TORKOL-4160 file (C-alpha; in steps of 0.2 Angstrom, whole numbers, padded with zeros to 4 digits, m for minus):
168
<pt num="1" X="m0076" Y="0032" Z="0330"/>
<pt num="2" X="m0081" Y="0014" Z="0325"/>
<pt num="3" X="m0084" Y="0020" Z="0308"/>
<pt num="4" X="m0067" Y="0028" Z="0307"/>
<pt num="5" X="m0060" Y="0012" Z="0314"/>
<pt num="6" X="m0068" Y="0001" Z="0303"/>
<pt num="7" X="m0060" Y="0010" Z="0288"/>
<pt num="8" X="m0042" Y="0009" Z="0295"/>
<pt num="9" X="m0030" Y="m0004" Z="0295"/>
<pt num="10" X="m0021" Y="m0015" Z="0308"/>
<pt num="11" X="m0004" Y="m0015" Z="0315"/>
<pt num="12" X="0009" Y="m0027" Z="0321"/>
<pt num="13" X="0002" Y="m0026" Z="0339"/>
<pt num="14" X="0019" Y="m0018" Z="0346"/>
<pt num="15" X="0020" Y="0001" Z="0351"/>
<pt num="16" X="0007" Y="0013" Z="0346"/>
<pt num="17" X="0001" Y="0001" Z="0332"/>
<pt num="18" X="0001" Y="0006" Z="0313"/>
<pt num="19" X="m0010" Y="0015" Z="0302"/>
<pt num="20" X="m0024" Y="0013" Z="0289"/>
<pt num="21" X="m0021" Y="0000" Z="0277"/>
<pt num="22" X="m0005" Y="m0008" Z="0283"/>
<pt num="23" X="m0010" Y="m0026" Z="0286"/>
<pt num="24" X="m0022" Y="m0039" Z="0292"/>
<pt num="25" X="m0013" Y="m0047" Z="0306"/>
<pt num="26" X="m0019" Y="m0044" Z="0325"/>
<pt num="27" X="m0013" Y="m0027" Z="0331"/>
<pt num="28" X="m0020" Y="m0009" Z="0334"/>
<pt num="29" X="m0030" Y="0002" Z="0324"/>
<pt num="30" X="m0023" Y="0019" Z="0325"/>
<pt num="31" X="m0035" Y="0034" Z="0322"/>
<pt num="32" X="m0027" Y="0050" Z="0316"/>
<pt num="33" X="m0033" Y="0065" Z="0326"/>
<pt num="34" X="m0029" Y="0082" Z="0319"/>
<pt num="35" X="m0034" Y="0095" Z="0334"/>
<pt num="36" X="m0025" Y="0109" Z="0343"/>
<pt num="37" X="m0013" Y="0106" Z="0358"/>
<pt num="38" X="m0007" Y="0124" Z="0356"/>
<pt num="39" X="m0014" Y="0141" Z="0351"/>
<pt num="40" X="m0031" Y="0149" Z="0353"/>
<pt num="41" X="m0041" Y="0133" Z="0351"/>
<pt num="42" X="m0031" Y="0121" Z="0363"/>
<pt num="43" X="m0044" Y="0120" Z="0376"/>
<pt num="44" X="m0056" Y="0113" Z="0362"/>
<pt num="45" X="m0043" Y="0101" Z="0355"/>
<pt num="46" X="m0040" Y="0095" Z="0373"/>
<pt num="47" X="m0060" Y="0092" Z="0375"/>
<pt num="48" X="m0060" Y="0084" Z="0358"/>
<pt num="49" X="m0046" Y="0072" Z="0362"/>
<pt num="50" X="m0053" Y="0067" Z="0379"/>
<pt num="51" X="m0070" Y="0064" Z="0372"/>
<pt num="52" X="m0062" Y="0053" Z="0358"/>
<pt num="53" X="m0052" Y="0043" Z="0371"/>
<pt num="54" X="m0067" Y="0040" Z="0381"/>
<pt num="55" X="m0075" Y="0033" Z="0366"/>
<pt num="56" X="m0060" Y="0022" Z="0362"/>
<pt num="57" X="m0059" Y="0015" Z="0379"/>
<pt num="58" X="m0077" Y="0010" Z="0379"/>
<pt num="59" X="m0074" Y="0001" Z="0362"/>
<pt num="60" X="m0058" Y="m0007" Z="0368"/>
<pt num="61" X="m0066" Y="m0013" Z="0383"/>
<pt num="62" X="m0079" Y="m0022" Z="0372"/>
<pt num="63" X="m0066" Y="m0030" Z="0362"/>
<pt num="64" X="m0061" Y="m0017" Z="0349"/>
<pt num="65" X="m0065" Y="m0017" Z="0331"/>
<pt num="66" X="m0064" Y="m0033" Z="0322"/>
<pt num="67" X="m0054" Y="m0040" Z="0337"/>
<pt num="68" X="m0042" Y="m0026" Z="0336"/>
<pt num="69" X="m0039" Y="m0011" Z="0349"/>
<pt num="70" X="m0041" Y="0007" Z="0344"/>
<pt num="71" X="m0028" Y="0020" Z="0348"/>
<pt num="72" X="m0028" Y="0038" Z="0345"/>
<pt num="73" X="m0013" Y="0047" Z="0335"/>
<pt num="74" X="m0015" Y="0066" Z="0339"/>
<pt num="75" X="m0005" Y="0079" Z="0330"/>
<pt num="76" X="m0007" Y="0097" Z="0335"/>
<pt num="77" X="m0013" Y="0109" Z="0322"/>
<pt num="78" X="m0007" Y="0124" Z="0333"/>
<pt num="79" X="m0025" Y="0132" Z="0330"/>
<pt num="80" X="m0017" Y="0138" Z="0313"/>
<pt num="81" X="m0019" Y="0133" Z="0294"/>
<pt num="82" X="m0001" Y="0130" Z="0293"/>
<pt num="83" X="m0001" Y="0120" Z="0308"/>
<pt num="84" X="m0016" Y="0110" Z="0302"/>
<pt num="85" X="m0006" Y="0107" Z="0285"/>
<pt num="86" X="0008" Y="0101" Z="0295"/>
<pt num="87" X="m0002" Y="0089" Z="0306"/>
<pt num="88" X="m0011" Y="0082" Z="0290"/>
<pt num="89" X="0006" Y="0079" Z="0281"/>
<pt num="90" X="0013" Y="0070" Z="0296"/>
<pt num="91" X="m0002" Y="0058" Z="0298"/>
<pt num="92" X="m0002" Y="0055" Z="0280"/>
<pt num="93" X="0016" Y="0051" Z="0280"/>
<pt num="94" X="0013" Y="0039" Z="0294"/>
<pt num="95" X="m0001" Y="0030" Z="0284"/>
<pt num="96" X="m0017" Y="0038" Z="0289"/>
<pt num="97" X="m0029" Y="0040" Z="0274"/>
<pt num="98" X="m0044" Y="0044" Z="0285"/>
<pt num="99" X="m0042" Y="0057" Z="0299"/>
<pt num="100" X="m0054" Y="0066" Z="0311"/>
<pt num="101" X="m0054" Y="0082" Z="0322"/>
<pt num="102" X="m0053" Y="0098" Z="0312"/>
<pt num="103" X="m0060" Y="0112" Z="0323"/>
<pt num="104" X="m0055" Y="0128" Z="0312"/>
<pt num="105" X="m0065" Y="0132" Z="0297"/>
<pt num="106" X="m0053" Y="0142" Z="0288"/>
<pt num="107" X="m0039" Y="0130" Z="0290"/>
<pt num="108" X="m0050" Y="0116" Z="0284"/>
<pt num="109" X="m0052" Y="0126" Z="0268"/>
<pt num="110" X="m0035" Y="0129" Z="0266"/>
<pt num="111" X="m0030" Y="0111" Z="0271"/>
<pt num="112" X="m0042" Y="0101" Z="0260"/>
<pt num="113" X="m0033" Y="0102" Z="0244"/>
<pt num="114" X="m0017" Y="0096" Z="0252"/>
<pt num="115" X="m0026" Y="0081" Z="0260"/>
<pt num="116" X="m0034" Y="0077" Z="0243"/>
<pt num="117" X="m0017" Y="0076" Z="0236"/>
<pt num="118" X="m0011" Y="0065" Z="0248"/>
<pt num="119" X="m0026" Y="0053" Z="0247"/>
<pt num="120" X="m0033" Y="0058" Z="0264"/>
<pt num="121" X="m0051" Y="0061" Z="0269"/>
<pt num="122" X="m0056" Y="0072" Z="0283"/>
<pt num="123" X="m0070" Y="0071" Z="0296"/>
<pt num="124" X="m0072" Y="0086" Z="0308"/>
<pt num="125" X="m0083" Y="0100" Z="0314"/>
<pt num="126" X="m0078" Y="0113" Z="0302"/>
<pt num="127" X="m0094" Y="0121" Z="0294"/>
<pt num="128" X="m0089" Y="0135" Z="0282"/>
<pt num="129" X="m0097" Y="0137" Z="0266"/>
<pt num="130" X="m0088" Y="0126" Z="0253"/>
<pt num="131" X="m0087" Y="0112" Z="0266"/>
<pt num="132" X="m0105" Y="0109" Z="0269"/>
<pt num="133" X="m0122" Y="0113" Z="0260"/>
<pt num="134" X="m0128" Y="0114" Z="0244"/>
<pt num="135" X="m0112" Y="0123" Z="0236"/>
<pt num="136" X="m0100" Y="0110" Z="0244"/>
<pt num="137" X="m0085" Y="0109" Z="0234"/>
<pt num="138" X="m0075" Y="0098" Z="0247"/>
<pt num="139" X="m0075" Y="0081" Z="0240"/>
<pt num="140" X="m0064" Y="0073" Z="0254"/>
<pt num="141" X="m0072" Y="0080" Z="0269"/>
<pt num="142" X="m0087" Y="0077" Z="0279"/>
<pt num="143" X="m0095" Y="0087" Z="0293"/>
<pt num="144" X="m0102" Y="0079" Z="0309"/>
<pt num="145" X="m0109" Y="0095" Z="0317"/>
<pt num="146" X="m0126" Y="0102" Z="0319"/>
<pt num="147" X="m0119" Y="0119" Z="0315"/>
<pt num="148" X="m0117" Y="0114" Z="0298"/>
<pt num="149" X="m0121" Y="0127" Z="0284"/>
<pt num="150" X="m0135" Y="0116" Z="0277"/>
<pt num="151" X="m0143" Y="0115" Z="0294"/>
<pt num="152" X="m0142" Y="0133" Z="0296"/>
<pt num="153" X="m0150" Y="0136" Z="0279"/>
<pt num="154" X="m0164" Y="0124" Z="0283"/>
<pt num="155" X="m0168" Y="0133" Z="0300"/>
<pt num="156" X="m0168" Y="0150" Z="0292"/>
<pt num="157" X="m0180" Y="0143" Z="0278"/>
<pt num="158" X="m0191" Y="0135" Z="0292"/>
<pt num="159" X="m0191" Y="0152" Z="0302"/>
<pt num="160" X="m0195" Y="0162" Z="0287"/>
<pt num="161" X="m0211" Y="0151" Z="0283"/>
<pt num="162" X="m0216" Y="0153" Z="0301"/>
<pt num="163" X="m0214" Y="0172" Z="0304"/>
<pt num="164" X="m0215" Y="0179" Z="0286"/>
<pt num="165" X="m0220" Y="0196" Z="0292"/>
<pt num="166" X="m0205" Y="0199" Z="0302"/>
<pt num="167" X="m0192" Y="0195" Z="0288"/>
<pt num="168" X="m0198" Y="0209" Z="0275"/>
């Protein structure tokens, strides 16, 4: 979260703050979270938000980032590709250029071109081929999960070297 915040901007200090790249005064750095509040992955989204909020609270207790407090601006992706697209559009229109969360790989794949066209970068746990690994096509996405395709490939290659007789 500190890295995300360092890439963000500052706000006027009132309300929920403003978003990335909006000023240099004392204020709040708002982090754009795209995660489900509804739908089949809602529990995961709630857990993600709670974990992020713990980190934000700890960072804020130590003075924030560059003297600014952090806040989370959470948009519901509804556990669907259209919901994720709507959440990304909403955060982008609010000024966010760097967003985090992203729990649904299929939705990530369909949302990436839209985020890119809006000048937004995404950081999340989606790990579908095309998002990670050697065949990565996503330029505006970074994966922060150990389940990433590249890790799985490396693990499979290591396994084959250790046990070549069972992979015939």
